[in-house]
C-alpha positions as a Markdown table, in Angstrom:
| # | Residue | x | y | z |
|---|---|---|---|---|
| 1 | Met | 111.3 | 22.5 | -242.4 |
| 2 | Phe | 111.2 | 19.0 | -241.0 |
| 3 | Trp | 111.2 | 20.4 | -237.5 |
| 4 | Val | 107.5 | 21.7 | -238.0 |
| 5 | Leu | 106.4 | 18.1 | -237.6 |
| 6 | Phe | 108.0 | 17.9 | -234.2 |
| 7 | Leu | 106.2 | 21.3 | -233.3 |
| 8 | Leu | 102.9 | 19.9 | -234.5 |
| 9 | Leu | 103.4 | 16.9 | -232.3 |
| 10 | Ala | 104.2 | 18.9 | -229.3 |
| 11 | Trp | 101.1 | 21.0 | -229.9 |
| 12 | Ala | 99.0 | 18.0 | -230.3 |
| 13 | Gly | 100.2 | 16.5 | -226.9 |
| 14 | Val | 99.9 | 19.9 | -225.2 |
| 15 | Leu | 96.2 | 20.5 | -226.3 |
| 16 | Leu | 95.1 | 16.9 | -225.4 |
| 17 | Ala | 96.5 | 17.2 | -222.0 |
| 18 | Cys | 95.2 | 20.7 | -221.2 |
| 19 | Thr | 91.8 | 19.7 | -222.5 |
| 20 | Arg | 91.7 | 16.7 | -220.2 |
| 21 | Leu | 92.8 | 18.9 | -217.3 |
| 22 | Leu | 90.2 | 21.4 | -217.9 |
| 23 | Arg | 87.5 | 19.0 | -218.3 |
| 24 | Ala | 88.4 | 17.3 | -215.0 |
| 25 | Ala | 88.4 | 20.5 | -213.2 |
| 26 | Asp | 85.0 | 21.4 | -214.6 |
| 27 | His | 83.7 | 17.9 | -213.5 |
| 28 | Ala | 85.0 | 18.5 | -210.0 |
| 29 | Ala | 83.5 | 21.9 | -209.7 |
| 30 | Glu | 80.1 | 20.7 | -210.7 |
| 31 | Pro | 77.7 | 19.8 | -207.7 |
| 32 | Ala | 76.7 | 16.1 | -207.8 |
| 33 | Gly | 73.1 | 16.8 | -207.1 |
| 34 | Lys | 72.8 | 19.9 | -209.3 |
| 35 | Ala | 70.0 | 18.5 | -211.5 |
| 36 | Ala | 67.9 | 17.5 | -208.4 |
| 37 | Ala | 68.0 | 21.1 | -207.0 |
| 38 | Pro | 64.8 | 23.1 | -207.2 |
| 39 | Pro | 65.2 | 25.8 | -209.7 |
| 40 | Gly | 65.7 | 29.3 | -208.1 |
| 41 | Arg | 66.4 | 27.9 | -204.7 |
| 42 | Thr | 69.7 | 27.4 | -202.7 |
| 43 | Arg | 69.9 | 23.7 | -201.9 |
| 44 | His | 72.1 | 23.9 | -198.9 |
| 45 | His | 72.7 | 26.5 | -196.1 |
| 46 | His | 75.6 | 26.7 | -193.8 |
| 47 | Glu | 73.2 | 26.2 | -190.7 |
| 48 | Glu | 72.5 | 22.7 | -191.9 |
| 49 | Leu | 76.1 | 21.7 | -191.6 |
| 50 | Ser | 77.0 | 19.8 | -188.4 |
| 51 | Leu | 80.4 | 20.4 | -186.9 |
| 52 | Tyr | 81.6 | 16.9 | -188.1 |
| 53 | Glu | 80.5 | 17.9 | -191.7 |
| 54 | Ala | 82.3 | 21.3 | -191.3 |
| 55 | Ala | 85.4 | 19.7 | -190.1 |
| 56 | Tyr | 85.5 | 17.2 | -192.9 |
| 57 | Leu | 85.0 | 20.0 | -195.6 |
| 58 | Ala | 87.7 | 22.1 | -194.1 |
| 59 | Gly | 90.3 | 19.5 | -193.1 |
| 60 | Gly | 89.3 | 16.0 | -194.0 |
| 61 | Pro | 89.3 | 12.9 | -191.7 |
| 62 | Arg | 92.0 | 14.1 | -189.5 |
| 63 | Arg | 90.2 | 17.4 | -188.7 |
| 64 | Val | 87.1 | 15.2 | -187.8 |
| 65 | Ala | 89.2 | 13.1 | -185.4 |
| 66 | Asp | 90.7 | 16.2 | -183.7 |
| 67 | Leu | 87.2 | 17.7 | -183.4 |
| 68 | Thr | 85.8 | 14.6 | -181.7 |
| 69 | Leu | 88.7 | 14.3 | -179.2 |
| 70 | Leu | 88.4 | 18.0 | -178.3 |
| 71 | Ser | 84.6 | 17.9 | -178.0 |
| 72 | Met | 84.9 | 14.8 | -175.6 |
| 73 | Gln | 87.5 | 16.6 | -173.6 |
| 74 | Arg | 85.5 | 19.7 | -173.2 |
| 75 | Gln | 82.7 | 17.6 | -171.8 |
| 76 | Arg | 85.1 | 16.1 | -169.3 |
| 77 | Arg | 84.4 | 12.7 | -170.8 |
| 78 | Leu | 88.0 | 12.4 | -172.1 |
| 79 | Leu | 91.2 | 13.7 | -170.6 |
| 80 | Leu | 94.1 | 14.8 | -172.8 |
| 81 | Ala | 97.4 | 15.3 | -171.3 |
| 82 | His | 100.2 | 17.6 | -172.9 |
| 83 | Thr | 102.4 | 14.5 | -172.7 |
| 84 | Gly | 100.4 | 13.0 | -175.6 |
| 85 | Trp | 98.3 | 10.4 | -173.7 |
| 86 | Ala | 94.6 | 10.1 | -173.4 |
| 87 | Thr | 92.4 | 8.7 | -170.6 |
| 88 | Val | 88.8 | 7.7 | -170.9 |
| 89 | Val | 86.4 | 9.2 | -168.3 |
| 90 | Asp | 83.1 | 8.3 | -169.9 |
| 91 | Pro | 83.2 | 5.0 | -171.9 |
| 92 | Val | 79.8 | 5.6 | -173.5 |
| 93 | Gly | 79.9 | 7.2 | -177.0 |
| 94 | Arg | 77.1 | 9.4 | -178.1 |
| 95 | Asp | 77.6 | 9.1 | -181.8 |
| 96 | Pro | 79.5 | 7.0 | -184.3 |
| 97 | His | 82.7 | 9.3 | -184.2 |
| 98 | Glu | 82.8 | 9.2 | -180.4 |
| 99 | Arg | 82.5 | 5.4 | -180.4 |
| 100 | Ser | 85.1 | 5.2 | -183.0 |
| 101 | Val | 87.5 | 7.1 | -180.6 |
| 102 | Leu | 86.6 | 5.1 | -177.6 |
| 103 | Gly | 87.1 | 1.8 | -179.5 |
| 104 | Ala | 90.8 | 2.8 | -180.0 |
| 105 | Phe | 91.5 | 2.5 | -176.1 |
| 106 | Gly | 92.8 | -0.6 | -174.4 |
| 107 | Pro | 91.2 | -2.2 | -171.4 |
| 108 | Asp | 93.0 | 0.1 | -169.1 |
| 109 | Gly | 91.4 | 3.2 | -170.6 |
| 110 | Gln | 94.7 | 4.9 | -171.6 |
| 111 | Glu | 96.1 | 5.2 | -175.2 |
| 112 | Gln | 98.4 | 7.6 | -177.1 |
| 113 | Val | 96.4 | 10.4 | -178.8 |
| 114 | Val | 98.2 | 9.8 | -182.1 |
| 115 | Ser | 96.9 | 6.1 | -182.0 |
| 116 | Val | 93.4 | 7.3 | -181.2 |
| 117 | Arg | 93.4 | 9.8 | -183.9 |
| 118 | Thr | 94.6 | 7.3 | -186.5 |
| 119 | Ala | 91.7 | 4.9 | -185.6 |
| 120 | Ala | 89.2 | 7.7 | -185.6 |
| 121 | Glu | 90.5 | 8.8 | -189.1 |
| 122 | Arg | 90.1 | 5.3 | -190.7 |
| 123 | Asp | 86.8 | 4.4 | -189.0 |
| 124 | Pro | 83.7 | 3.7 | -191.5 |
| 125 | Ala | 81.9 | 6.6 | -189.8 |
| 126 | Val | 84.2 | 8.9 | -191.5 |
| 127 | Arg | 83.7 | 7.1 | -194.8 |
| 128 | Ala | 80.1 | 7.4 | -194.4 |
| 129 | Leu | 80.3 | 11.1 | -193.6 |
| 130 | Ala | 82.4 | 11.7 | -196.7 |
| 131 | Asp | 80.0 | 9.7 | -198.9 |
| 132 | Arg | 77.0 | 11.8 | -197.5 |
| 133 | Leu | 78.8 | 15.0 | -198.3 |
| 134 | Gly | 79.7 | 13.9 | -201.7 |
| 135 | Asp | 76.1 | 12.8 | -202.6 |
| 136 | Ala | 75.0 | 16.4 | -201.4 |
| 137 | Gly | 77.4 | 17.9 | -203.7 |
| 138 | Leu | 79.5 | 19.6 | -200.9 |
| 139 | Ala | 82.6 | 17.3 | -200.9 |
| 140 | Leu | 84.7 | 16.5 | -203.8 |
| 141 | Arg | 84.0 | 13.2 | -205.2 |
| 142 | Ala | 86.8 | 10.7 | -205.2 |
| 143 | Glu | 86.6 | 10.1 | -209.0 |
| 144 | Ala | 86.6 | 13.7 | -209.6 |
| 145 | Glu | 89.6 | 14.4 | -207.5 |
| 146 | Gln | 91.4 | 11.6 | -209.2 |
| 147 | Gly | 90.5 | 12.9 | -212.7 |
| 148 | Val | 92.1 | 16.3 | -211.7 |
| 149 | Gly | 95.2 | 14.5 | -210.5 |
| 150 | Glu | 95.4 | 12.5 | -213.8 |
| 151 | Gly | 94.9 | 15.7 | -215.8 |
| 152 | Ile | 97.9 | 17.2 | -214.0 |
| 153 | Arg | 100.1 | 14.4 | -214.7 |
| 154 | Ala | 99.1 | 14.4 | -218.2 |
| 155 | Val | 100.1 | 18.2 | -218.6 |
| 156 | Arg | 103.5 | 17.4 | -216.9 |
| 157 | Gln | 104.1 | 14.7 | -219.5 |
| 158 | Ala | 103.1 | 17.0 | -222.1 |
| 159 | Thr | 105.7 | 19.6 | -220.7 |
| 160 | Trp | 108.5 | 17.0 | -221.2 |
| 161 | Leu | 107.0 | 16.0 | -224.7 |
| 162 | Val | 107.5 | 19.7 | -225.8 |
| 163 | Leu | 111.1 | 19.7 | -224.5 |
| 164 | Gly | 111.9 | 16.4 | -226.2 |
| 165 | Met | 110.5 | 17.6 | -229.4 |
| 166 | Met | 112.2 | 20.9 | -229.3 |
| 167 | Ala | 115.6 | 19.0 | -228.6 |
| 168 | Ala | 114.9 | 16.8 | -231.7 |
| 169 | Ala | 114.1 | 19.9 | -233.7 |
| 170 | Leu | 117.3 | 21.5 | -232.8 |
| 171 | Cys | 119.2 | 18.3 | -233.9 |
| 172 | Val | 117.6 | 18.3 | -237.4 |
| 173 | Pro | 119.3 | 20.6 | -240.0 |
| 174 | Ala | 116.9 | 23.4 | -241.2 |
| 175 | Pro | 118.4 | 25.5 | -244.0 |
| 176 | Gly | 117.1 | 29.0 | -243.6 |
| 177 | Thr | 115.9 | 28.5 | -240.1 |
| 178 | Thr | 117.7 | 29.8 | -237.0 |
| 179 | Thr | 117.9 | 28.3 | -233.5 |
| 180 | Lys | 116.4 | 31.3 | -232.1 |
| 181 | Met | 113.4 | 30.8 | -234.4 |
| 182 | Ile | 112.8 | 27.2 | -233.3 |
| 183 | Leu | 113.1 | 28.2 | -229.6 |
| 184 | Cys | 110.6 | 30.9 | -230.1 |
| 185 | Trp | 108.0 | 28.6 | -231.7 |
| 186 | Phe | 108.5 | 25.9 | -229.2 |
| 187 | Ser | 108.4 | 28.4 | -226.3 |
| 188 | Leu | 104.4 | 29.0 | -227.0 |
| 189 | Pro | 103.2 | 25.3 | -226.0 |
| 190 | Leu | 105.7 | 25.3 | -223.2 |
| 191 | Ile | 104.3 | 28.6 | -221.8 |
| 192 | Leu | 100.8 | 26.9 | -222.1 |
| 193 | Thr | 101.6 | 23.8 | -220.1 |
| 194 | Leu | 103.7 | 25.7 | -217.5 |
| 195 | Gly | 100.7 | 28.2 | -217.1 |
| 196 | Cys | 98.2 | 25.4 | -216.6 |
| 197 | Leu | 100.5 | 23.8 | -213.9 |
| 198 | Ala | 100.9 | 27.0 | -212.1 |
| 199 | Ile | 97.1 | 27.8 | -212.2 |
| 200 | Ala | 96.4 | 24.2 | -210.8 |
| 201 | Arg | 98.9 | 24.6 | -208.0 |
| 202 | Ala | 97.6 | 28.0 | -207.1 |
| 203 | Glu | 94.0 | 26.7 | -207.0 |
| 204 | Gly | 95.1 | 23.7 | -204.9 |
| 205 | His | 96.7 | 25.9 | -202.2 |
| 206 | Ala | 93.6 | 28.5 | -202.3 |
| 207 | His | 90.9 | 26.0 | -201.6 |
| 208 | Ser | 90.3 | 23.1 | -199.5 |
| 209 | Pro | 91.1 | 19.7 | -201.1 |
| 210 | Trp | 88.1 | 18.2 | -199.4 |
| 211 | Ala | 85.2 | 20.6 | -200.2 |
| 212 | Ser | 83.5 | 21.4 | -203.5 |
| 213 | Pro | 82.8 | 25.0 | -204.4 |
| 214 | Ala | 79.4 | 24.8 | -203.0 |
| 215 | Gly | 81.0 | 23.5 | -199.8 |
| 216 | Gln | 83.7 | 26.0 | -199.7 |
| 217 | Arg | 80.8 | 28.8 | -199.8 |
| 218 | Leu | 79.0 | 27.2 | -197.0 |
| 219 | Leu | 82.4 | 27.1 | -194.9 |
| 220 | Val | 82.9 | 30.9 | -195.6 |
| 221 | Glu | 79.5 | 31.6 | -194.3 |
| 222 | Leu | 79.9 | 29.6 | -191.3 |
| 223 | Ala | 83.1 | 31.1 | -190.4 |
| 224 | Arg | 81.7 | 34.5 | -190.8 |
| 225 | Glu | 78.9 | 33.9 | -188.3 |
| 226 | Arg | 80.2 | 31.4 | -185.8 |
| 227 | Gly | 83.9 | 31.2 | -186.3 |
| 228 | Glu | 84.9 | 32.8 | -182.9 |
| 229 | Gln | 88.4 | 32.0 | -181.9 |
| 230 | Gly | 88.4 | 28.9 | -179.4 |
| 231 | Ser | 85.0 | 27.6 | -180.3 |
| 232 | Leu | 84.6 | 24.1 | -181.7 |
| 233 | Thr | 83.3 | 25.7 | -184.8 |
| 234 | Ala | 86.5 | 27.6 | -185.3 |
| 235 | Val | 88.5 | 24.3 | -184.5 |
| 236 | Ala | 86.3 | 22.6 | -187.3 |
| 237 | Leu | 87.1 | 25.3 | -189.7 |
| 238 | Arg | 90.9 | 26.1 | -188.8 |
| 239 | Gly | 92.2 | 23.2 | -187.1 |
| 240 | Leu | 94.5 | 23.4 | -184.1 |
| 241 | Arg | 95.3 | 26.9 | -184.7 |
| 242 | Ala | 91.9 | 27.8 | -183.1 |
| 243 | Val | 92.8 | 26.0 | -179.8 |
| 244 | Thr | 93.6 | 28.6 | -177.3 |
| 245 | Asp | 94.8 | 26.3 | -174.6 |
| 246 | Pro | 98.6 | 25.7 | -175.2 |
| 247 | Glu | 98.7 | 22.4 | -173.2 |
| 248 | Leu | 95.6 | 21.0 | -174.9 |
| 249 | Arg | 97.1 | 22.0 | -178.4 |
| 250 | Ala | 100.3 | 20.3 | -177.5 |
| 251 | Ala | 98.3 | 17.1 | -176.6 |
| 252 | Leu | 96.6 | 17.1 | -180.1 |
| 253 | Ala | 99.7 | 17.9 | -181.9 |
| 254 | Tyr | 101.6 | 15.0 | -180.7 |
| 255 | Gly | 102.4 | 12.6 | -183.7 |
| 256 | Arg | 102.0 | 15.3 | -186.3 |
| 257 | Arg | 105.7 | 16.0 | -186.6 |
| 258 | Gly | 107.4 | 13.0 | -185.4 |
| 259 | Arg | 106.9 | 13.9 | -181.7 |
| 260 | Gln | 106.0 | 10.9 | -179.5 |
| 261 | Pro | 104.5 | 10.8 | -175.9 |
| 262 | Arg | 107.2 | 10.8 | -173.3 |
| 263 | Gln | 105.2 | 9.1 | -170.5 |
| 264 | Arg | 102.0 | 7.4 | -169.7 |
| 265 | Arg | 101.2 | 8.5 | -166.1 |
| 266 | Tyr | 99.4 | 11.6 | -165.3 |
């Protein structure tokens, strides 16, 4: 019955890894400012969200950059061509995000959309926006997201531990114990680890990787009331899928799938 020791080691690794993942997931789901919220009151409402904040919660820094470009284009302060080039019309930024976009242009006032978007994504204004949403409990905090990732890696390692311990148990002579019995016993911790990984994967696809549960609820409310197709709110929530103009959508899509602008002149 020496193989039972291998089974116990496998269970120990599995339980530790799954506990770590569950704690990390619970920490990520807990609003940062929960303790400061007045009892019996909802601390946030979707009407309090700006479009930039909604864009970050729904799609992260890239969505914020796309929203800024589209907003400036609709105000005729920036021209976006389907060839993937942007031209400045009004060089005065009205907020930090617009100033980050304008700062990416050269002296001739023209630049590739992909370059402008990249600069806007990495601007400190986006980082400040993320910190503000994180402090409000609407965005996932960086440490919480990192903890979930480490928990998932721990469960994966535990899966390999179970397989290794099972192989070792099969190599040890066990009078009166069949191979089928050993496989059945080791299948239990293996099912647990695979189940945790499947749930983590499903949860990751079902929810925004940027918004906390509280932020996700606000996005749902906002989409229900102001998510008309083609509006800036719809773009903030759903990205380029909500852009109805095909040429404008083509301009913003350059650089996403390896496509580069073909020309610079309009």
